[in-house]
N, C-alpha and C positions, 0 to 999 in steps of 0.2 A: 504494500500500500504506500503510495506516494502522494503527498499534498502538492498542489500547484502553488508555489510561493506567491503571495500577494504582490511582492515587489516585481516578480517576473511578469505577472499579468500586466502591471502598469507600465513597466519598461517596454514591453511589446507594443502597448498602446502609444507610447511616446514616439517610438521609432516609426510606427506606421503613420502617425498623425503628422510628423514633420515632412513626410513626402508631399510634394506640392500637388500630386494627383488626388482628386476627391476619392473618398473611400470606395464608393460604388463603382468607380472606374479604374481602380487599381488593378494592374495586370495580375492574373492568377499566377501562382508559382509555376515554373517550368515543369512540363510533364516529366515524370521520372523516366529515366532511361530504361529501355527493355533489352539492352544488349546482353548477349550471353557473357557469362564469366569466362574469360579467356586468359589464364595465367601466362605471363611471359616466360621466356626461357629462364630468366633470373629467378622468377617466382618458384620455379621447380627445383632450384638448387637447394642444398641443405641449409638449414639455419645455422646460427652460430654453433661452433663445435662445442657440444655439451657432452659430458661423459655419459656413456650409455647407462640407462637406469637398470638397477638390479631388478630381477623379477620379483614382483609382489605375489602374495597368495592370490591365486586367480582361478577361474573356472577353466575347464579344458577348452582348447582353441575351437572356435566356431569353424564350420566347414569353409574351405577357401571360397566357395561360391557366395558366401554371405556378403562380402564386399564386392565381388565381381558382378553380382546381380543388381547392385545399386547403379542408378544412372541419373545424371543431372540434365535438365532441359531448361532453356531460357524461357522467360515469361515476362509479361508486363508486371511492374511492381504493383502490389496489392494495396499500397498506401501512397500518400504524397511524400515524395522525397524532400528532405530538408533543403531549404533554399541554399544554393551554392555548393551543394554536395552531390557528387555523382554516385548513383546507387545502381547496382546491377542485381537483377532479381531472377528467380527461377524456382523450380521444384526439384527436390531429390526424391526419386522413387526407390523404395526399399521394401523388402518382404515384411509383411505384418508380423509374422511369428517365425523367427529363425529356428527356434527350438523344435517346432513341429514340422517345419519345412512345407507348409501349405503353399498354394498358388496365389493367395490373395496378397496384393501389394497396397501400400499406402503412399501418400505424397507429403513431403515436408516442405513448407514454404521457407525460402531463404532470401536474405537481403545482404549484399556485400557493399558496405559503405566504404567507398574508395578513399584512400589516404589523400590528404592535401599535398603531400610531397610529390615532386616530380620523379623522385627515385625512391619509392617506398622500400622498406625492408622486406625480405622474401618470406618472413614468417608472420602472418597476420595474427590478430587476436580474434578468438571466437568466444562469444558471450553465451552463457548458460543461464536462462531465466529461472526464477524461484517458483515457489508454489508448494508442491508440484501442481501444475495446471495453469501457470501464468501465461498469458498471451503476449509473447515477447515483442513481436513486430508492431502490434497494435499499441502496446503500452509505451514503447520507447521511440518509435519513429519520429513523432512530433517533437519530442524533447531531446532528440539525439545530440544536437550541437551543444546544448547546455550540460547534458549529463555525460556523454561519452566522447564529445569532440576532442578533448585533450589527448585521449588515447589513440586517436586516428590521425595524429599529425605525421607520424613516421610509418604507420602500418595500416593496411586495410583492417576494417573492423567488421566482423561477420556476426549478424544476428539471425537466428532461425527459430521457427516455431517447432518445439519438440513434438513428437508424435502425440496426437490427441488434442493439440492446443491450437489456438489462434487461427491462422489462415491455412493450416495443414489440414489434410483430408484423410480420414474423417476427423471431425472436431468433437470431442467428448463433452460438449457443453450440456448443461441441464437447465433448460428454460423453466422446467417445472419447479425447480428449487428457487430460481430467481423470482418467479411470479409469486411464490409463497412468501418469500422474504418481504416483498412489497405489500402483499396483502396483510401481513402481520405488523407492518411498520407502525401503525397507529393503534395497536391493540396490546393489551396485557393478557397473555394467555398462560395458563398453568404449564409448568415445565413438562409434565407428562403428556399433555395434549400437544404442545409444541413439538416434542420429540416424535410423537406418533405421526403427526402431519408431515414432519420433515422426512421420516422414513418412507411414508407413502409417496411423497414427491420423488425421492431418490429411486424408489422401486419402479415408478413409472418411467423415469429417465432410463434406468438400466434396461427395462423391458423394450423401450423404443430403440435404444442403441443396439441391443442384441438382435432385434428384428432387422436392423440395417446391416447385420453381419459382423459387428464388432466382436473381436476376441479379446475380452478384458484381460486375460492372462498375459497378453503381449504388450501391455502398456505399463512399463516399469523401467527402472534405472538401467538394468542390464541391457535391454533392447535399445534404449536411448543412447547408451554408451557406444553400442555397435553402430547406430545411426551416425553418431558424431564422427567415428573413425571413417565410415563410408563417405561422409560428406567431405572430409579432408582429402581422401583419395580421389573422389570425383572432381574436386576443384583443382587438383594437381599440385597440392602442397605436400612437401615431404615432412615438414614439421610446422606446428603452430603453437600459439600460446593460449592456454585454456583459462577462462576467467568466469568464475561462478559466484553468484550471490544467493544466499539462503539455500533453498533446495538445490539450486545450481551447484553448490559445493558438494552435495551428496552425489550428484551426477558426475561431477568432476573427479571425485575420489574413485568412483566406479571405473571411470575411463583410465585413471592412473593405474589401477589394478589390472584392467583387462587389455588396454591398448597403449602402453607407455611409449612404444617406439615412435609414435607420431607426435609426441608432446615435447616442446622445448622448455616450457615453464608453466607454472600454475599459480593463479591467484585465487585464494579461498577467502571470501568475505562473508562474515556472519554464518558460521559453520554448522552444518548438520552432520554429525558423525554417522558413519555407516552403522555403527553398533548402537546408536541411540534407540530408546524405547519411547513409544507414544505416551506412556503413563508418566514419564518424567516431566512432561510439559507443565502441569500445574505447580509443581515444586519450583521450577525455574521461574515461572511468572511471579509466584509469591515472593521469591527472593529478590527479584528486581523491583517489585512494589516496595519492599523494605528499603532497597537502595534509594529509590526516589524520595520516600518520606524522610529518610535519614539525610539525604542531600539537602533538602530544604531546612531541616532542623540545624544542620551544621553551617548553613549560610546565615550570617547574622541578620542581613536585611530581609531574607525570606522568612526566617523564624520570627522576627519582630512583626512583620506584616501579617503572617499567617501562623500564629502559634498553634501547636497541637493539630497540625494539618492532618495527620493520620486519623485522629479521632473525628475531626470534622468530616473527613471523607466517608468513613464507615457509618457515621450518624446520618449523613446525607443518603447513603445507600439504603438504609432502613427507612428513611422518610419517603424516598421516591418509590420504593417498593410498596409502601402503604398508601401513598397518595401520589401517583404519577403526574407528571406535568406535560401537557400537550404543547408542542412547539411546531414551527414550520421551517422547512428548508427548501431552497430553490436549487435544483440541480443545474449547474452551469453547462452541462453537456446537452440536455434535452430541453432546458428552459422551463420545466414543469416544477410546480411547488407542491411539496408533499407534507402531510401531517406526520409528525414524528413524536411518538409517545416516549418520554424519558422516564425510565424506571431505574430502580437501583441496579438491576442486572445490566441494563444498557450503560449505566455509569461506570461499572467495572469494565465493561467492554471498551468504553471510551478511554479510560486510563490505559488499558492494555494497548490499544491502537496508537495512542499518543506517543508511547515510548518507542515506537518504531522510528519516529521522526526527530532528529536532533534539534531542528528548529522549533518544534512544537513543545518539547519537554519543558522549556523555561516558562511557557504560558500556563501550564497546568495548575500550579498552586493558586494562581489568581482566579482561574476559571472555576476551580472547586470552591474557593471561598465566596466568589460572586454568586454561584448557584446556591450555596448554602444560605445566603442572605436573600435569595429570591430576586436578585438584581439583574443577572445576565446568564443566559444558558446557551449563548450562540456557539461557542467552541464545542461544548459538550454535545449540542445538537448535531453539529457537523460530523463529529466523530461517531456518534450513534448512527447517523444516516450512512456513513461510509461502510459500516459493518454490513449493510445490505447492498449498497450500490457497487461495491468492489467486485461482487460476483458477476457483474455484467462483462468484465474483462478477464474472466477466469473460467477455465474449463473444469467444472466440478467433477465430472465423470473421470477425468484424468487424475484428479486429486485422490479420489477414493480407490482407483485402480492401483496406484502406487502405494498409498498408505496401507491398504488391505493386504497387498502382495508382500511387502517387504518390511513393514513395521508391526502391524497388528498381528500378523501371522506368528510372530515370536513372543506373543504375550497371551496370558489366559484372561478370560472374562473377570476372574477374581482380582487379578492385578489391576485391570482398568478400573473396576468399581472401587478398589481400595484407594486409588488416587482421588476419586470423587469424595470419598468419605473423609480423607485427610484434609482436603481443602474445600469444604462445603460452600464457601462464599464464591468460589470460582466455578461452581457447577453450572450455573446459568450461562457461562461463557463457553465452557468446553464440554462437560458431561461425557467423560471418557466412556461410560457404559454404553453409549449409543453406537460405538463402533462395532460392538458384538453382533447385533442384528443386521446392521448394514453390510458388514463384511461377510457375514454368513450367507447373504443373498447376492453378493456382487459377482461371484464367480471369477475373481481375480487370481485364484491359485495362491500357492505359498512359495516363497523364494527359497533357494537352497541356503544352507547354513552360512556360507561365506558372506551372504548379504546381511549378517548380523555380527560380523567380526571386523576389528580395526584394520584399516588399510596401512600397509608399510610400503615405502617407496623412497628412492633417492633422487627423484625429480626435484629440481629447485622450486620451492613453493613459498609464497608469501601468504601468511595466515593472519587475518585481521578480525578484530572484534570490537564491539562498543560496550562501554560500561553499563548503559541503561537498556541494552537490547533485551526485550521481554521474551523472545521466542527462540533465539539462538545465543544463549548467554556466554560470556567470556570463558567460563570453565569448559564448555564444549570445544571451543577453538583451541584452547591450551592442550586439551586431551588429544586432539588430532595432531597438533604440531609435534607433540612428543613422540609420535610413531613415524614421523616423516624425517628421514635422515638429514636432508638439506633444507630445512624449513627456517623461516624467519617469522617470529610471532610478534605482533604489535597490537596492543590494546589501547583504545582511544577513550580517554577520560571525558565523561559528559556526553558521549555519542550514543546514538540509538542503533538502528538496524540498517545495514547497507552503508558501511562507513567509507568505502573506497571512492564513492562519488559525492562525498559530503565535505566540501571545503578544501582549501588549497593544500593544507598539510597532508591529508589522506591522498588526494589526487597526485600530489608531487611524489609521495612515497611509491604509489602504485606505478606511476610513469617511469620512475627511475629503475624500479625492479624489472619492468619489461625491457628496458634498455640493456641491463646487465644482470641477469638472474643469478649469476654465480657470486655476486658481491653483496655483502651486507648493506642494505639501503640505509641512507642517512635518515634517522628517525628523531633527530634532535628537536624538531618542531613539536613532537608529541610531549616533550617535557614542559613545553610552554602552555599546554592546554590545562585549563582549570575546569571545574565542574560547570554545570549550566548557569548562565547568568539569568537567574529567575526574575521574571517581571514583577515589580513591586510598584505601588503608587509613587508617581514622580512629584517632585516639587515644581515650582514655577518654571516654565520653559524660557530659556534665554535665547533670544534671536540675534543672529549675526548677519551682516550684509554680504551679498555675493554679486558678482558680475560674471556672466558666462556667455561668451559669444556663440558657443555651440548651440545653445537654445535661444539665443537672441534676446535675453532678458537680464534684468537686474532686479534685486529685491532683497528679501530676508529669508533665512532658513534656520531651523532649530539647531542650536549648538549641541554637539554630542550625538546627533543622529548621523548615521553613516550615509554618505553620498555614494550610492551604489552604481550610479551612472549619471551623466549630465542631466540635470533636471529632476532627479529622483533622490529623495531623502527617506531613509528607513529607520524607524525607531529600533533600538537595540534588540528587542525581542522579535522584531519582524512583523508585528501585528498592526502597525500603523505606518502609513506612507503619505508623503507630501510629493505632489507632482506639479512642476511649474515649467511652462515652455510657451513659445510662440509658434504658430503654424500658419502657412500661407493658404488659409482657407477661411471661408465665411463662417460666422457663428452657427448658422443653420446647418452647414455641412459638418461642423464639429459635433453637433447633437446627433446627427445621423451616424457619424463615425463611432461615437461612444456607444450608441445603441447596438450597432453591429459588433463592435469589438468586444463588448462585455456581454453579448447575447442577452440583452435586456428584453423583457416582454413588451415594454413600451418605452418611448423616449424619456430621457430624464425629465422629472416633473419640475415645472417652474415654481420658484420659491421667492419671487419678488426681486427687488433690486437693492444694491448697496452703493452708496455714494462715497467714494474716497475723494481725496483732494484733487486727484487727476482724472478719474473716470467715474462713469455710472456703470457698474457691473450688473450683468444679468445672472441671477442665482438659480441653481437647480439642485435637486436631490436625486440620488440614484443608489443602487446597491451593486457593489462589486464583490463577487464571490460571497454574497450574503452579509457583507459588512456595509454599514451605511456610509455614504460618501456625500460630501458637499462640493459642488462644482460651480465655478464662476468663469464667465466668458465676457470679453469685451473686444471690439474691433478697433484697430488703430493702424491707419495707413495701409490697408490691404492685408494685414495679418490679424490673427486672433490670438490674444493672450489668454492662457489657460492656467487656472489654479484649481487643483483637486486635492482634497484631504480625505483619506479613507481610514477608518479606525473602528475598533470594537464598539458596540453600542454603549457600553459603560463609559467610554471616553469621548464619545462623539460630541456632546455639548461643550465639554471643557476645551477640546481641541478646536472647536468652532470659534470659541471666544479668544483663546490664547495663541492660536496659530493661523487659522484660516483668515480671520478678519485682518490681523496685522499683515499677513502676506498680501492681501488685496490693497492695503494702504501703501505698501512699499513697491509693488510691482510696476515696472515700466520697461519698454523696449530699449535695447541698446542702439 
């Protein structure tokens, strides 16, 4: 699960608005290339001379025909390529079940994001999505430059949809479960009833996919690892660098065990050990919850603002379970507004999901305290909604095929139920006991014993974890690093899940490792990391003057806010943003632009005028990603000056008075 940063949304708006072409006439992005992937002769040479890896414990070799039977064919890209980035797309055809040797084949969607270099290195990076069941190309193509761009400077970067996911065929999505999630979004249903209805939805999905010919026993890490090696061979690369996040690390470890000869280096970010058990999850979550509450208590400002946060949280859980609160949330993807019932169980889910995101962790103490006062539920509502909406970009059938085959198969129903009994407050979030009936009916088969044993390897491996990660805790990463002979382990203080793409420090370490996997990366920046900078009530805002020819304006901006790009100032916690710029468009065009850019159901609503010493500003209100915004426009000499402040509801009025109005008083063109 990834949040779309508020600042990123507004920066995109600024860049688009400063284009002199009106929004409705802005040329569409160039059509993605559909050229076949044709590696050059250099691409087919060996990568850097790396010592041959020692054999790890592995299954017997697959028949030679397993790779030979795979084939790659070019196709139009299934998604819009990032602007300025050449992408080559196609499908890899592989056997559905190599173990049984049937005739049925499946197709895996592939996107090769070409390096910006004129002479890229011959060993690309291949990314393994998490889940299991994440739709990689759909999830990451739009955000590619922001997330993976730094890794594609010197090497091609390959993203593919693993079998059963995304644009691959077949896709093991369960619309039945998605529909049920939305049906229950505004209801409080007893756990037993919810579990029964969930089982019925999954059973219907399983029956439908089985009727379409899906062999569930073939959708697992072992088969996906064989797909990975077949893809490398089909694209003509002797070696490549394998990069997995979350479940992608579990798949990468399987590939290290089964197909080490094609791997130059490995990055394991937020690690799932092969030998991990499903019943361990509640204990890991409870431990990280304790880390979160202890982190606030140890921070003098957080502890002063929110004393006894843990007690406040669990009291709020009990209160909301007894008296749920109805809220609304507008989905920025479909523009629809949904009723969301906040219960105590959904609050626990909200905290769990928040700890995935390094940028969201600092906001949670304030969000909990504000909700306890009945003042503001916005962030908690967003997190509760995401628990349902994330399944739209997720192949639930693939999730259960993998989990049932290689995790639940190694546990007894008694072990799963014991985890529920040990952590009863987490049962509404996980309820481990539900795996027993689902997996009993899923027909995914049981993995061999090697799929529950640690992987040993001497492939160069960077192992990364985040202190606050709720689902793949640091202890798991350290456990895996200890069995990998040439591993480098790095834990990031204050980080959540998916650390390698989270900030300059982690990105720099990852990039340097890909450049030279045999060398210890420079991790000195990690020593400078502190815990989360928890959001606490601020004192008066100090404003400082600025002049910026890039945006054609001068005015004032808040001292201490980060200027993340020209015209964009972001409060430390990332939950409030000031945008100021001039655009070569009429005010009416700007209103149309913001309506389209922010996917508003209606144009920004007129809110009167404000007379500064220099201008009469037209004022508007709008919502940007469900946060209230105040917008002001005025035309001057053929350009429109724009001031926009977006902030949480609890801060909206204060920032209107202390930031928005002073910015209007000071703004003028250069």
